[in-house]
C-alpha positions as CSV (number, residue, x, y, z in Angstrom):
1,S,8.5,-5.6,-5.8
2,E,7.7,-8.5,-8.1
3,G,5.1,-8.7,-10.8
4,L,3.1,-6.0,-12.5
5,P,0.0,-4.5,-11.0
6,C,-3.2,-5.5,-12.7
7,V,-6.6,-3.9,-12.0
8,F,-9.9,-5.5,-13.0
9,Y,-12.0,-3.1,-15.1
10,G,-15.1,-4.0,-13.1
11,D,-13.4,-3.2,-9.8
12,Y,-12.3,0.2,-11.0
13,Y,-15.5,1.3,-12.9
14,G,-18.1,-1.0,-11.3
15,I,-20.4,-3.6,-12.8
16,P,-23.9,-1.9,-12.8
17,H,-25.8,-4.9,-14.0
18,D,-24.5,-6.9,-11.1
19,G,-24.9,-4.1,-8.6
20,I,-21.2,-3.8,-8.0
21,A,-20.1,-0.2,-7.2
22,P,-16.9,1.3,-8.6
23,M,-13.9,1.4,-6.4
24,G,-12.1,4.0,-8.5
25,H,-10.9,6.3,-5.8
26,P,-9.3,3.8,-3.4
27,L,-7.8,1.9,-6.4
28,S,-6.4,5.1,-7.8
29,A,-4.8,5.9,-4.4
30,L,-3.2,2.4,-4.3
31,L,-2.0,2.7,-7.9
32,W,-0.4,6.1,-7.1
33,A,1.3,4.7,-4.1
34,R,2.7,1.8,-6.2
35,Q,4.0,4.1,-8.9
36,A,5.3,7.0,-6.8
37,C,6.5,5.4,-3.6
38,A,7.2,1.6,-4.1
39,W,10.8,1.8,-5.0
40,G,13.9,0.3,-3.4
41,P,14.4,-2.9,-1.4
42,Q,11.3,-4.6,0.0
43,I,11.1,-6.2,3.5
44,D,8.1,-8.5,4.1
45,A,6.5,-8.9,7.5
46,F,4.4,-12.0,7.3
47,D,4.9,-13.1,10.9
48,D,1.2,-12.8,12.0
49,R,-1.7,-14.5,10.2
50,D,-4.1,-11.7,10.9
51,V,-1.8,-8.6,10.3
52,V,0.6,-8.7,7.4
53,G,2.8,-5.9,6.0
54,W,5.8,-4.9,3.9
55,S,7.9,-1.9,3.4
56,R,9.7,-0.5,0.4
57,Q,12.7,1.6,1.4
58,G,12.8,3.9,-1.5
59,D,15.7,5.0,-3.6
60,P,17.6,8.3,-4.2
61,S,16.5,8.4,-7.9
62,H,12.8,8.6,-6.8
63,P,12.5,11.5,-4.4
64,G,9.8,10.9,-1.8
65,S,9.8,7.2,-2.4
66,G,9.4,4.6,0.3
67,L,6.3,3.2,1.9
68,C,4.8,0.8,4.5
69,A,1.8,-1.3,3.8
70,V,-0.2,-3.0,6.5
71,L,-3.3,-5.3,5.9
72,T,-5.5,-6.8,8.5
73,D,-8.5,-9.1,8.3
74,G,-10.1,-7.7,11.4
75,P,-10.4,-4.6,13.6
76,G,-7.2,-3.3,15.2
77,G,-3.8,-4.8,15.1
78,Q,-0.3,-3.4,14.6
79,K,2.9,-4.1,12.7
80,R,6.4,-2.8,13.2
81,L,8.1,-2.2,9.9
82,F,11.6,-0.9,8.9
83,A,11.3,1.7,6.1
84,G,14.9,2.8,5.9
85,P,17.0,5.5,7.6
86,H,15.8,8.3,5.2
87,L,12.3,7.9,6.6
88,A,13.3,8.0,10.3
89,G,11.4,10.6,12.2
90,K,9.0,11.2,9.2
91,T,5.2,10.9,9.5
92,L,3.6,8.5,7.0
93,V,0.0,8.9,6.0
94,D,-2.7,6.5,5.1
95,C,-3.3,7.0,1.4
96,L,-6.8,5.5,1.7
97,G,-7.8,8.0,4.4
98,G,-8.3,5.4,7.2
99,R,-6.8,5.3,10.5
100,G,-3.0,5.0,10.7
């Protein structure tokens, strides 16, 4: 909820002379999620050093808003997050196309 997103040009478009491939598609998906879904109060879940997460509960002035983000430094893991009552019973999808 704090700060402004900043994307490094070389991460998005690649750096050919250094052999770094572009990451445009995944970064575009994350930027979309930030713009369209990351509204409302944020709840952090930093209770595990290997699996961290946070949720944004959305707000009525941004229909469809609200999200859960989970990051891990290894295979597997899980995190229980509260995303607000308006998302109860809804299915959330992985905007990066990985496993959810």
